[in-house]
N, C-alpha and C positions, 0 to 999 in steps of 0.2 A: 682777394693778396696784392696787393700794391708794394711797389719799390718805390724807395727813396733815399733822398742826400742834400747834402749841403751843397751849395755851389762848388765847390772845389773836389768833390766826390771823400775827401778824410772821412766824415760821418755816411754812411750806409747802413739803412734799415730793412726791414720789412715790415708790413702792417695788416692788419685786417681790419677794416672801420667802415665805417656806414657813412657815405659822401649826401645823404638824402637831406642831412638838417646840418650843415656846418651855419656857422657864426662867422661876423664881424664883430672885433667889441672898441669902445671908442675909450677906453681907460688911457690912463696916459702913456703906459708901454703900447698896448698894442695899436694906438692909432698911427704913434710914428712908426712903429714896424714894418704894420702891414700884412699881415695875415690871413688867411682863410683858416678858420681851424675847424678840426672835426674832433670829436672825443670816443674814444675806446677802453675798453680794460686794458689793463698796462697787461696782460696773461696774452691779449692779443698783438703785442708790439716788440719788435726784437733787433735789437741793437748786433747788427752782424758787424759793424768795423768802423773803432774810430775812439773807444770810451777813454781813451787817455787822452785825446783832443779836445772833449768837451770842459765849457768851461761856465759855469753856474752865475745864475744871476739873479737875488730876487730882491723885492721892494714892499712894502707898506705892508701887507700882513705878512709877509714872509711863509705864505704856502703855498704858494708854486715857484716851482724847480725850474726856470728857462735855464736851457741848456742849449747850449750855441757854438759854433768850432770854432776852435783857437785860430786857426788858420784865416778863413775867411769871413768869420763873424756872422755866419748866415744859424738863424736860431730854424731846427726844422723839425722841434721838439719840445712839450716838457711836459713835466710830471707833477701831479697832487693829487690830493684825496677829494674823492667828491662828497659830498656832503652826508651821507650816509657811510664814509671810511672807506668805500670802494678804491683802489688804487689806480689811477687813471692816466692818459697820454692824451696829449692835445698835440695833434698833429698839424703842421704847415700844410694844407693842402698844396699850397705853391711850391711847394717841396715833392710831389709828388712825381714820380715821372710818367706816369700813361693816362692823365689826368687833365681833362679840356676845361681848365678853371672858367673861362670864357661861357659854358655851360652850366655853370653852378648858378644855383639862386640862394647865396649864404642871407641868413635873416641877423640885424643887426641886432648886438645885444650891448645890454646901458650899463658898462663897465663904469662908468666916470662916476655913476652916482652913485655905488655901494660899497 
């Protein structure tokens, strides 16, 4: 179980997520945002504080609910359905408090071509 938050702390969450296979994406959004993403079923994610401070952004197919803090602008997680319909959360691993991101080996994902 990991604790996470946005930069200012208005958004706080806990999540059970496997960090063995994180990704970086080169789509137009992720390339600019610069996160390292790890995915987990929605039932493994609990938003502890800040629901009212979340702002949503969707683009392209509008399938991914990019959620960011309306105070500091940080996107610490996003929500979407997997291809099989399972509700998932993509966690920006850089927002997890107890993770050494330098030790991770993210796999590049070609979102630009999809």
